[in-house]
C-alpha positions in Angstrom: 10.7 -7.8 -18.5 12.3 -11.1 -17.5 10.5 -13.0 -14.9 11.8 -15.8 -12.6 9.6 -18.9 -11.9 8.4 -19.1 -8.3 6.9 -21.9 -6.1 3.3 -20.8 -5.5 -0.2 -22.2 -5.8 -1.4 -19.2 -7.9 1.7 -17.4 -9.2 3.9 -18.7 -12.0 6.6 -16.0 -12.2 7.7 -12.6 -10.9 9.9 -10.0 -12.5 11.3 -6.7 -11.3 12.8 -3.7 -13.2 13.1 0.0 -12.5 10.5 0.0 -9.7 7.9 -2.1 -11.5 7.1 -5.6 -10.4 5.4 -7.9 -12.9 3.5 -10.9 -11.6 2.3 -13.7 -13.9 -0.4 -15.8 -12.5 -1.1 -19.4 -13.5 -3.7 -19.2 -16.4 -2.0 -16.3 -18.1 -3.1 -13.2 -16.3 -0.2 -10.7 -15.7 -0.3 -7.8 -13.3 2.2 -4.9 -13.1 2.8 -3.0 -9.9 4.6 0.4 -9.9 6.6 2.1 -7.2 8.0 -1.1 -5.7 11.3 -0.6 -3.9 14.1 -3.1 -4.3 13.8 -3.8 -0.6 10.0 -4.6 -1.0 10.7 -6.8 -4.0 13.4 -8.7 -2.1 11.1 -9.1 0.9 8.3 -10.5 -1.3 10.7 -12.9 -3.1 12.1 -14.2 0.3 8.6 -14.7 1.8 7.2 -18.1 2.5 4.0 -17.0 0.8 4.7 -14.8 -2.3 1.0 -14.2 -2.9 0.4 -13.2 0.7 3.4 -10.9 0.7 2.2 -9.3 -2.5 -1.2 -8.7 -1.0 0.4 -7.3 2.2 3.1 -5.1 0.6 1.7 -3.6 -2.7 -2.1 -3.4 -2.4 -4.3 -2.1 -5.2 -2.9 1.5 -5.3 0.3 0.2 -6.9 -1.4 -1.5 -9.9 -0.3 -0.2 -13.3 -2.3 -2.6 -15.4 -3.2 -6.2 -16.2 -3.1 -8.2 -19.3 -3.3 -11.7 -20.8 -0.1 -12.7 -22.4 0.7 -11.4 -25.0 -2.3 -9.0 -25.3 -3.1 -6.1 -23.0 -6.8 -6.3 -22.2 -7.3 -3.6 -19.5 -5.3 -0.9 -17.8 -5.9 0.7 -14.5 -5.7 4.5 -13.9 -5.3 5.3 -17.6 -1.8 3.9 -17.8 -1.0 1.3 -20.4 1.1 -1.7 -19.4 3.1 -1.5 -22.6 
């Protein structure tokens, strides 16, 4: 998934494709969130605080998995992040 760089103290880039939002944090950790609507993604990207908007909008129940690029090191809920 292609990600766009963002201005954030903790987040490096954010991508969105087919209801999955991928968030790359500074330091290499990548989280994927499922079930994200295009409207929620747009609201997050337009927010003054992307990290705060992610915390407010997607919460833990949307997490598919996390990984260190390029290796997957853990998945959540038995679903691989690919």
